[in-house]
N, C-alpha and C positions, 0 to 999 in steps of 0.2 A: 234630517229625516231619520225616523225611528226604522231600524232594519229588523230587529227583534225585540219582542218583550213579554216578559212572562209576569202575569199578575195572580199571586197568589198559589202559585203552582206548587203541588205535592206529587210525590210519586212513591206509591206503598207497593211492596212486592209480597204476595202472599208465599208463606213458607209453612212447611209442616209444623214447625216449633212456635208459629205465630206471625203475623205480619210484621214485615221489617220497613220502616219509613226511612227511605234514601234520602229524600228532599222533602223538606217541610215547609209550607206556605212560604216560598220565595217569591220576591218580585224585584225584577230586573229588567232595565232598558239598555240596549245598546244601538248607538245611534250611528249613522255614516260615519267613517272616520275613526270610532271609537278603539281603544286598546286597551283590554280588561285581562287582568291575570286573576284567575281561580287558585286559592291557595287553601292549605289546611292538611291535616292528619291524614293518613290512609283511611278509607272508609268513611268519609266524612261527607261524601256525596258530590264531590267535584265532576267525576266522569258522567255521573248520571244527570246532572244538571246540564252538561255539555251536551249530552245526546237528546236532552229534551229541546234545547235551543237549537240544535240542528235538524229537528223535526225526525230523527230516528226512532225516538219514544215518545209516546204521549202520556201527559200528566193524568194522575188518577183523580186530582181535583185541580181546580183553578183554570186559567185560560192563557193560552200562548198564542200571541200574533207575530207572523211574520210580514213584514210590509203591509201591517194595518191589516192583513186578512187572517181572521180567526181559524187557525189551523184545524180545529176539531170539525170545522163546517166543511172542509176539502176532502175530496174523494182521493183514493190512493195513487191516482195516475198524478192529480196535481200535486199531491205531496212528494211523490218520486221527482216530478219536475223541479219543484223547489231544491232538492236535494242535489239533483243533477248539474242545474244552471245557475242557482243562486247562492248555495252554500259551498265551500271546500272544506275537506277533512285532511288534516295530518295526524299521523299516529306515532307512538313511540316506536313500534317495530315496522314502520315503512309501508308494509301490506304491497309490495311491488309484485309483479307477477314473474316468476323466475324465467319463464321460456322467452319472455320478451325483453327487446332492448329499452335503453333507456327512453330513446324517442317514441317506441311503441308504447311504452307504459303511459307517456305523457300523453300521446294522442287518443288513449283508448276513451276518455271520457268524451272526448270531441266526436268521435266516432258515434258513440251511443247517442249524443245529442243531434245527430245527423248532420254534421258539418260537412261540407263536399271537400274531398281530399285535398285540392290545392290549397284550399284556406286552412285545413287542418295540416298541412305540411309547414305552411307558412306560419302558423301560430305556434307549432311544435318546435320550431327553429328558434322564433322569436324568445318563448320560455326558457329554452336550453341556455340561450346567450344570457338571459337575465339572471339565471342561476348559476352561471359560469362553468356550463358543461357541454360546451357546443363539439368540444374534441372527444367526449364520450358518449356521443349520442347512440353509437352503435354497439356499446357496451352492454352485456346483461348484469344484473344485479350481482351475480356470484364475482363478476370483475370489477366491483365497484367497493370502495370504502363505506364505512357507515355514514360518514358525513356525506359523501356523493350520493348515497342511496337515499339520504333523506331529503337533498337537494332537487332530486328527481321527483321525491313525493311531493314537496311544495310545489314543483312545477305542475306535476299533474292536477294539484288541487285548484291550481289558477287557470287552469285551461279554459274553462267557460267563463271566466271573468266574474267571478262571484262576487256578491255584495259583502258577504261574511266569510270570513275563513275561522275554523275551530281547529285548536292543536292541542291533542292529548298527550302531555309530557314528551314534547316532540326533541327533548335534548336527553331523555331518561336513559338511552342506549348508547350515548357517545361520551367520549372523555372530554374534559373541561376545555382544552383549547378549540375542539371541535364544535362542542355545544355552543360556545360564544360566538363562532361564526355563524352557527344557524339562528342564534338570537338577533344577530346583526342582520340577517337576509329577513327576517320576519319583520323587524322594526322597519326595513326598507319597504316591504309589501305594506305594512300600515301607512307609511309616510307617502306611498303612492295612492292611497285612497281607499284601501280594502279595510273595512271593520274586522278587528282580531280579538278573539277570545283565546286565551291558552290556559291550561291546566299545568301548572308547575310546583315541584317541591324546591325548586332554586330560588332564593331570595334576590340573589343578584338579577336573574332572569326576570323576575317579578318587578323589579323595581324599574324596569325600561317601560312598563306599562304607565298609560294614564290614571288608571284605577286599579287598585289591588283590593279584592274581595277574599277576606278570610272566612271559610267555612267551618263550623261545628255542628255535628249530629244532625247534618241535613239543612242547616240553616245558615245564613249570613251574618257571620258574629261581627265582624267589622269591616269597615270600609276605609281605604286611605286613598287619597287622590295625590298625584305626583305632578300634575299639569292640568 
């Protein structure tokens, strides 16, 4: 089943010096269980395309479908529901709330989705075990290493059992050994059934994906399949 599909999407940003075309006529389909890496130089449109796939931003032209629904026809509440329950987001700089513990950060999207507390607590414990951080549940972000913070962020992104996980440079702030551990964890998330799209500058990380798309000047210039 197709999770998200872009058909001829472009994203143009109006600027004082003239419009900037960040994504240009891109067509891309991500099916259930896919693992896609977006690569290319800085400024080529990778993160903008990720934001489009995540329904964070809308295309200037073209059509975006999420689970076969034309996103442009959905209201703000429906799009917010998709982002909360159907899509998980992992970022380079973690974006954990510093005043909350690891467990409270993981539980936050569950609370926003209205999940009852007993179920919320059980799911939070399950996810912290999944990322190997049960012993750090009560620690705040300032008490965690960079790799541990990213593991918490991944657990949080998985809280509502999303169909699609989007990760923007998830190893960019980490040393090589820790980055490899995060890449392994994301590979396990994908193997467990979640479709995964990552943005990365790391060729070794990209090679873990089933498809590697190289972007140039807002377009997909090349595609390589690894499996």
